[in-house]
Phi, psi and omega in degrees: 000314180297325178298325181291321186296315178301321182290322178296317177296314178304317181290328176289331176282324173294323175295326182285332179272000179298158176301159182296325180289337174281320182300319185258023184288152181294146173243359176224167177295321185287352177265353179282131177254133183089180174068027182291352174292338177245334185247003176292166183312124176080355176285145190308320179297318186290314180302319182299319185286313191288335167274008184049049188225038181289150170247182184303134191228146167241115182261112189239129175173173182283161185301153181072014181257002169119007180287329173282322177301319179294324174302317175304314183298318180302314180305316184285334187263326193281149168279347188278159173290126182253120186241107185269145170220155179237126194280355173284325180251356189248152174227197182305308188306314179290327180296313179301317168309310179302310182299329178293316180294318187292323177301312178305315182295327181290317186283315185275329184249353188048045180231140186283161172232118178263123183252121180250117182251097179289143186055043187304334174304338177284346172285130178287181185299317192292317187294314182297317183295333177302332183274349189299305193299325180283328173290317182292327177276350184078016173300318180233158164251127180262121165247117180251138175242125183214144170272355180249158180312106178307327179297336172255336181266348183236137187297150186303315181299332179287321182304311190289348184256359190229151167270134185260134171229126188263120176276139179263152166301140178295141178288164176298314180299327170297318178293320179299315185295315178303315177306310184295316177300317180299328177295337185253003178291140169311325182259028182296315169106353183242045183289334183289355181247155164270130185248125167229126176243124184286148167315315185293325179295314184292332176291325187287319176305308192290318179294312183287348171283341180052051173079012186253104183296316188295324190282326167299314182291316178299326180291314185297314180300321183296317185296319175292325177281339187255346180262121181301136181281138177253109191053042171086006176244133177257122183241114182253110173270174172305321179297320170305312188290314174316314186282339179274339176220081196281322186251122187298130184282128168252120182276105183206122182259115179298348184233002182247218188296318186287330181297300187294327174292319172299320182290327178293320178294324171300321177288319187281336171289324177293312174298330181274007179061046178235080187305321187296314175296321181303311185289334178290311179282350169284320184291332179293312184294316180290324173295335184271001177095012178294151182292119177312327184293335177294308177307312176308316187295317184289337173291320186289322180291317179298328173297318183275321185277327189247341177251320167062218173289347175297339171200084185298348179283348181301310178294321174303315178294316177300314188294315182302317184298317179295317179289321176294329175297325183299323180253355173261321180068169179289150000281341188297336183298339173307326181286321176301311182297324182293318187296313186295315182295319181286335176291312183293319185293321181280341185295153174299158186237141172203125178260019189298315185290323176300300176305327182292316177295321175302317185292312189290330176289323178297317185289323179293326182287329198247332175248176180296143184290138175278132172291147184294130172310137181315319185286341172268353194283159179291120182248026184264357188255165181290131177101348184297327184293324182290339176274356185061023176283129189081356182294125177105355183290130177271108184284119178311324182282355174280356181260152183297327181267353184071030183215143174220121184279114175209176186277121179252017180123297175236164183291151178305151174076004185297307187241313178276120181229087183308138173273166179276049183215150179052211171311315182298348176286328178289319175300315179305300187303312184301317186294310181299329175286330189274321192265079188242135179225122176063030183075007178248149173294153178295139174276146175295146177238168179285182185294342176270337175069179183280178178291147177291145170290157182285164179295144172294151183253000000 
């Protein structure tokens, strides 16, 4: 009996000493703030939980948005046996033992087993594959929580057997409401004091948490624990909040969705001639620790792909910035990258060269290869003249304009179609002026171009 009392006392003490975020976690669906798109009234996930009819689920979203809290709510509501695992500390051995128990429970008790695996993306392929037969046979219902895109982090067979629900970062208003509710929670833990938290302090916690409720609550708890009470009152001002949560959290996985999404936004902002958004997304990548070389490569690619010959200096500047970053390094490299990125963003745009090589590659891959016309063939070796190689070639520098109209393999305008912007507008005008046949300008052609001209006789 005394052992039971001791254990009960220890459990109660541990509960009171748990972090504020854990003490005040929601216990019912109605207490969950945010995620209305999947947990609002009438939504399928809410209906399944309320009816205790959930099937295998994958809960996907950033930290602190309620995935684990929802799993705890399911554990409290369900009549099934709820078995939690953490992928960081568990392996195949633990999974197999748990599944063996679930099979026995299903046979002898006619009771389902829900297995909740937090950080499921940390299971390797073999560990995930070990779950497949029993998920398929219904021996277990799997709930997996992950901060990474499940389409990359979870094996396809598990994906096909699970419903995927994406959790969104909590809004600042939601986090402020959550903080206020925590201060009224029966397990708040500061009942011996009068608590005053300024609205500006709450706003600071919410802004710097970046959608992470746990981080906001931890910041509030640090503020309350470290602020000396004055006449029984703990007053948390914005200055106190700023000391308690000093650095803004950036949810960013350098190899996952956040990395590629930020890079995509960065590239599209340069392409869209928006230098301000270009600088913002570049700052996100650099602040989160992305390699400046990666940023520099994206700028070089955009300079060629999206600016092209509309402003040939874009590629020159982008390449120079990349090379300079190699021997200057951060933090000064950000200045070079900013100059190159804003130049590319502001430059006139043309993807004519890019589209031209794509069209040419398509022709090479799909159509018979055009033989090199006789007059363009290499005539630099002994015996070439006897084979008539190079015969009839017109040397452009022998003409006043430095141009000789002759067949170079395909017709003008077949692949490269300059736009009427920037330097490329000059190219366009020059090409139209030079490539005249019978007094008419050469016509623009579609991406496949005209049929190649025959050899000169």
